C-alpha positions in Angstrom: 24.4 -13.7 80.3 22.4 -14.9 83.3 22.2 -18.5 82.4 25.8 -18.7 81.4 27.0 -16.9 84.6 24.8 -19.2 86.8 26.3 -22.3 85.0 29.8 -21.0 85.8 28.8 -20.2 89.4 27.3 -23.7 89.9 30.5 -25.3 88.6 33.0 -22.7 89.9 34.7 -25.1 92.3 35.3 -27.7 89.6 36.8 -25.0 87.4 39.1 -23.8 90.2 40.1 -27.3 91.0 41.2 -27.7 87.4 43.3 -24.5 87.5 40.9 -22.1 85.8 40.3 -18.5 86.7 36.9 -17.2 85.6 36.5 -13.6 84.5 33.6 -12.0 82.7 33.7 -8.9 80.6 31.1 -6.5 79.4 30.7 -2.8 78.6 28.4 -2.3 81.5 29.4 0.0 84.3 31.0 -1.2 87.5 27.8 -0.4 89.4 25.8 -2.6 87.1 28.4 -5.4 87.5 28.1 -5.1 91.3 24.3 -5.4 91.2 24.6 -8.4 88.8 27.2 -10.2 91.0 25.1 -9.6 94.1 21.8 -10.6 92.6 23.2 -13.9 91.3 25.8 -14.5 94.0 28.6 -14.8 91.5 32.0 -15.9 93.0 34.0 -14.5 90.1 34.9 -11.0 88.9 33.4 -9.1 86.0 35.5 -6.6 84.1 33.9 -3.3 83.2 35.0 -2.2 79.7 33.0 0.9 79.3 35.4 2.4 76.7 35.2 -0.9 74.7 39.0 -1.3 74.5 39.1 -5.0 75.6 36.1 -6.1 73.6 37.4 -4.4 70.5 41.0 -5.8 71.0 39.5 -9.3 71.3 37.3 -8.7 68.2 34.0 -9.4 70.0 32.4 -6.0 69.6 30.4 -5.6 66.4 27.2 -5.5 64.5 24.5 -7.9 65.8 21.0 -8.7 64.6 18.0 -9.6 66.7 14.4 -9.7 65.5 15.2 -7.8 62.4 17.0 -5.0 64.2 20.7 -4.3 63.9 22.8 -2.9 66.8 26.3 -2.9 68.2 27.1 -5.4 70.9 29.3 -8.1 72.3 29.4 -11.6 70.7 29.1 -14.4 73.2 32.5 -15.9 73.0 34.8 -17.5 75.6 38.6 -17.3 75.4 40.5 -20.0 77.3 43.9 -18.4 78.1 46.8 -20.2 79.6 49.0 -18.8 82.5 51.4 -17.3 79.9 48.6 -15.3 78.3 48.4 -17.5 75.2 44.9 -18.2 73.9 44.5 -22.0 74.0 40.9 -22.2 72.8 38.1 -19.9 71.5 34.5 -21.1 72.1 32.3 -19.3 69.6 29.1 -21.3 69.9 28.5 -21.0 73.6 25.9 -23.3 75.1 24.9 -21.2 78.1 23.4 -24.2 80.0 26.4 -26.4 79.4 29.2 -23.9 79.3 31.4 -25.4 81.9 31.4 -28.7 80.0 32.4 -26.8 76.8 35.4 -25.3 78.7 36.5 -28.6 80.2 36.3 -30.7 77.0 
């Protein structure tokens, strides 16, 4: 999350100039979001979804595997949504270091 967020931060003006609004979403508490935003000087908002309604509705909450262990978590996916609320693109293989380029191409 940190690398991806910092990439979006560094390219935030470019995204704004192209008409994008950047929002992040996780199941972390608002307090954790505030600390993360302050620590990394993020210019965009993070949505706290502690009840997992949004992440479940978007189908990004599910079983994950890491180092042989299984756990529930959020898949790193970006939804590009137009001003009418229509999903224009879904980026499922997020390159955290080049994420802005993925969004713009």
